[in-house]
Every structure is written in structure tokens, then in C-alpha cells.
C-alpha positions, 0 to 999 in steps of 0.5 A, a space after each residue: 500500500 502506498 504511503 503519503 506525507 502531508 504538509 501545510 505551507 503558508 504563502 504571502 501574496 501581498 506584494 509582487 516581490 513575494 517568493 510564493 511561486 518560487 517556494 511552490 516550485 522548490 517544493 515541487 522539485 522535492 516531489 510535493 504536489 498541491 492538493 488544495 489551496 485556501 485563503 487564510 481567513 486570519 490573514 486576508 491576503 495569505 494562502 494556505 496550500 495543502 501538499 502531499 507526496 508519496 513516501 519513498 520506500 
């Protein structure tokens, strides 16, 4: 049976100089896949990304 790891990532999208996309690209290079994205209700311009990757074995 496959096993997965999960991670929450909080991204700031307030300014154009934000490194949100480079953070996601780096995580993608490590095998992480975005499962779900939501706005962080406590910080109106931030995003929360729920990520998963298959655990190596």
C-alpha cells in the first residue's frame, strides 16, 4: 500500500516581490504536489496550500 506525507505551507501574496511561486516550485522539485489551496481567513491576503507526496520506500 502506498504511503503519503502531508504538509501545510503558508504563502504571502501581498506584494509582487513575494517568493510564493518560487517556494511552490522548490517544493515541487522535492516531489510535493498541491492538493488544495485556501485563503487564510486570519490573514486576508495569505494562502494556505495543502501538499502531499508519496513516501519513498
